[in-house]
Each structure stands twice: as C-alpha cells, then as structure tokens.
C-alpha positions as CSV (number, residue, x, y, z in Angstrom):
1,M,-52.8,13.0,-14.8
2,A,-53.3,12.4,-18.6
3,T,-55.6,15.4,-18.5
4,I,-52.9,17.5,-16.9
5,L,-50.3,16.2,-19.4
6,G,-52.6,17.4,-22.2
7,N,-53.1,20.7,-20.6
8,P,-49.9,22.7,-20.2
9,E,-51.5,25.3,-18.0
10,A,-52.9,22.7,-15.6
11,L,-49.5,21.0,-15.5
12,V,-47.8,24.3,-14.6
13,A,-50.5,24.9,-11.9
14,E,-49.9,21.4,-10.5
15,V,-46.1,21.9,-10.4
16,I,-46.6,25.3,-8.7
17,R,-49.0,23.7,-6.1
18,R,-46.6,20.9,-5.4
19,A,-43.7,23.3,-5.2
20,Q,-45.6,25.5,-2.8
21,H,-46.6,22.4,-0.7
22,R,-43.0,21.2,-0.6
23,A,-41.9,24.7,0.2
24,A,-44.4,24.9,3.1
25,E,-43.2,21.5,4.3
26,M,-39.6,22.7,4.1
27,A,-40.5,25.9,5.9
28,E,-42.3,24.0,8.6
29,E,-39.3,21.6,9.0
30,A,-37.0,24.6,9.1
31,R,-39.2,26.2,11.7
32,R,-39.2,23.1,13.8
33,R,-35.5,22.7,13.5
34,A,-34.9,26.4,14.3
35,A,-37.2,26.0,17.3
36,A,-35.3,23.0,18.4
37,I,-32.0,24.7,18.0
38,L,-33.3,27.7,19.9
39,E,-34.6,25.5,22.7
40,D,-31.3,23.7,22.9
41,A,-29.5,27.0,22.8
42,K,-31.8,28.3,25.6
43,K,-31.2,25.2,27.7
44,E,-27.4,25.5,27.1
45,S,-27.6,29.2,27.9
46,D,-29.6,28.5,31.1
47,S,-27.1,25.8,32.1
48,I,-24.2,28.1,31.5
49,R,-26.0,30.9,33.3
50,R,-26.7,28.6,36.3
51,Q,-23.1,27.4,36.3
52,S,-21.9,31.0,36.1
53,E,-24.2,32.0,38.9
54,Q,-23.0,29.1,41.0
55,V,-19.4,30.0,40.2
56,A,-20.1,33.6,40.9
57,E,-21.9,32.7,44.2
58,R,-18.9,30.6,45.2
59,Q,-16.6,33.4,44.3
60,V,-18.7,35.9,46.2
61,A,-18.9,33.6,49.2
62,A,-15.2,33.1,49.1
63,V,-14.6,36.9,49.0
64,V,-17.0,37.3,51.9
65,R,-15.2,34.7,53.9
66,R,-11.8,36.2,53.2
67,N,-13.1,39.7,54.1
68,S,-14.7,38.4,57.2
69,A,-11.6,36.6,58.2
70,R,-9.5,39.7,57.6
71,A,-12.0,41.8,59.5
72,Q,-11.9,39.4,62.4
73,L,-8.2,39.3,62.4
74,E,-8.0,43.1,62.2
75,A,-10.4,43.4,65.1
76,L,-8.4,40.9,67.1
77,R,-5.2,42.8,66.4
78,R,-6.9,46.1,67.4
79,F,-8.2,44.5,70.6
80,I,-4.8,43.1,71.5
81,T,-3.1,46.5,70.8
82,L,-5.7,48.3,72.9
83,R,-5.2,45.8,75.7
84,E,-1.4,45.6,75.7
85,E,-0.4,49.2,75.2
86,P,-1.7,50.5,78.6
87,I,-0.3,47.3,80.3
88,K,3.1,48.0,78.8
89,R,3.0,51.6,80.0
90,V,2.0,50.6,83.5
91,W,4.6,47.8,83.5
92,R,7.4,50.2,82.5
93,A,6.4,52.8,85.1
94,A,6.0,50.2,87.9
95,E,9.4,48.6,87.1
96,E,11.2,51.9,86.9
97,R,9.6,52.9,90.3
98,L,10.6,49.6,91.9
99,R,14.1,49.8,90.7
100,Q,14.4,53.2,92.2
101,L,13.1,51.9,95.6
102,I,16.0,49.6,95.9
103,H,18.2,52.5,96.6
104,Q,15.8,54.4,98.8
105,P,16.0,54.5,102.7
106,T,12.6,52.9,102.8
107,Y,13.8,49.7,101.1
108,R,14.5,48.0,104.4
109,D,10.8,48.5,105.3
110,I,9.7,47.0,102.0
111,L,11.9,44.0,102.6
112,K,10.3,43.6,106.0
113,R,6.8,43.6,104.5
114,C,8.0,41.0,102.1
115,G,9.4,38.8,104.9
116,L,6.2,39.1,107.0
117,R,4.1,38.2,104.0
118,A,6.2,35.2,103.4
119,A,5.8,34.1,107.0
120,R,2.0,34.3,106.7
121,E,2.0,32.5,103.3
122,L,4.2,29.6,104.3
123,G,3.1,29.3,108.0
124,A,6.6,27.9,108.9
125,S,8.4,28.5,112.2
126,E,11.7,29.3,110.5
127,L,12.5,31.1,107.2
128,V,15.7,31.7,105.3
129,L,15.6,35.0,103.5
130,A,17.7,35.9,100.4
131,A,17.4,39.4,98.9
132,D,19.2,41.1,96.0
133,P,22.8,42.2,96.7
134,V,21.7,45.6,97.9
135,G,18.9,44.2,100.1
136,H,20.9,41.3,101.3
137,R,23.3,43.7,103.1
138,L,20.3,45.1,104.9
139,L,19.4,41.7,106.4
140,S,21.6,42.2,109.5
141,K,21.4,40.1,112.6
142,E,19.7,42.9,114.5
143,T,17.2,43.6,111.8
144,L,16.2,39.9,111.4
145,E,15.9,39.5,115.2
146,Q,13.5,42.5,115.3
147,W,11.4,41.0,112.4
148,S,11.4,37.6,114.1
149,Q,9.9,39.1,117.3
150,E,7.1,40.9,115.3
151,A,6.3,37.9,113.1
152,G,6.7,35.1,115.7
153,V,8.9,33.4,113.1
154,Q,12.7,32.8,113.2
155,F,14.3,34.7,110.2
156,R,17.8,33.8,109.1
157,P,19.8,35.2,106.2
158,A,20.7,32.9,103.3
159,P,24.4,32.4,102.7
160,E,24.3,34.1,99.3
161,P,22.1,37.0,97.9
162,A,19.3,36.2,95.4
163,T,20.0,36.7,91.7
164,A,16.8,38.5,91.1
165,W,16.6,42.3,91.6
166,G,14.4,43.7,94.3
167,G,12.4,42.0,97.0
168,L,13.4,38.7,98.5
169,L,13.0,34.9,98.4
170,A,11.9,33.0,101.5
171,A,12.5,29.3,102.1
172,S,11.6,26.7,104.7
173,G,12.8,23.3,103.8
174,R,11.2,22.6,100.4
175,L,8.7,25.4,100.8
176,R,9.4,28.5,98.8
177,F,7.8,31.9,98.6
178,D,8.9,34.3,95.8
179,A,8.5,37.9,96.9
180,T,11.0,39.3,94.4
181,F,9.9,42.4,92.5
182,P,10.0,40.7,89.0
183,T,7.7,37.9,90.2
184,Q,5.3,40.2,91.9
185,L,5.3,42.5,88.8
186,A,4.5,39.5,86.6
187,L,1.5,38.6,88.9
188,A,0.3,42.2,88.9
189,Q,0.6,42.3,85.1
190,T,-1.6,39.2,84.8
191,I,-4.2,40.7,87.0
192,L,-4.0,44.0,85.1
193,R,-4.3,42.2,81.7
194,E,-7.5,40.5,82.9
195,R,-9.0,43.7,84.1
196,V,-8.2,45.5,80.9
197,F,-9.6,42.5,78.9
198,Q,-12.9,42.8,80.9
199,I,-13.1,46.6,80.3
200,L,-12.4,46.2,76.5
201,S,-14.8,43.3,76.2
202,K,-17.6,45.5,77.7
203,E,-16.8,48.3,75.3
204,E,-16.8,45.9,72.3
205,H,-20.4,44.8,73.2
C-alpha cells in the first residue's frame, strides 16, 4: 500500500480496478435483482393469465349454458307449437261439425248409439238418460222403448235435460257414463295429442 501511496499512477490504477470491481458487483447485483423482478413479474403475469383464463372459461361456460338453455327452450316451444296447431285445427273442425249435428235429422240415431254404448259400458239393467235440451225432446217414450228392446236394457228419460251440449249422460244408481260431445271430444283430443307427439318425436330423431 505504501508503494501505491508513493506512486500516483499505481494509486490511480488501483482506484480504477476497485471501481471496476465494485461496478461489476453492482452490475451483477442489479442483474440478479432485475432477474428476480422479471421472475416475479412472470409469475404474477402467469397467475393473472391463469385467473383470466379461468374467469374466461367460466364466462364461456356460462354463455354456453345460457345458449344451450335458450336453444332447448326454443326447441321445446317449437315442438309444442307444431304439436298443438294441428290439434287445435282438428278440434275446432270437429266441434263445429258436432254442433251442426245437433240440428240434423240424424241426431236421434247419434243419441241412440250413445245410449247403446252406455248400456255396454255400464252393464246395468236400467239406465236413465239425459241429453241436451234439443236431444232430450227426442227421448220420447216410443223411442226409448225401441232402444230398450234392441239393447236388452230398460231406458228411461231423466226429469231434466243435461247442461252439456250434444250427446247424453247415462246413469244407473251411482254408475255414470258420460257420452256428451264435449267429454268425447276431450278424450279424442288426448288421443290425438299423443299421436301427434309420437309423430313429431320420430321426426326430431
């Protein structure tokens, strides 16, 4: 050191060397710190990216679920519309036709078929029949006697007409058979709906 102190050039060279060494140490430290900061930043970036991806995946999944639900709902609405429209048309046409039959000369024969069917369904020896006001006037004593002979069942008219339009109600004690047009139409509509459902289900597949 004394030699260096007595030699200005050597002193300058030593100072420069030490400065360079310190600068190298500081540069290495800075590099390490920069690397650490970059690594932390990368980890944070990766974490944020993963979180963003998870959020995005959840958002996409939610959108898919909503779209799927809407698609299923729309398909169900379409299916119901396709099923119900023809049923409504058939129902309206059938009801209109039946309402016209009430005022036709053949209405008595229709009531007769209803009465004979009620006798078969109930299996009773005596039946009380009630038709709509138009039909009830057709249930004369002579008519019911004729029907009774054909069916092997005693038919009697109810004291009052039925409130339903078309067809008739048959009763034997607590037994009842509803052969009115509205009830029979409702049963036919149920059968028709099931058939249309089967047809559309096959088309869907």
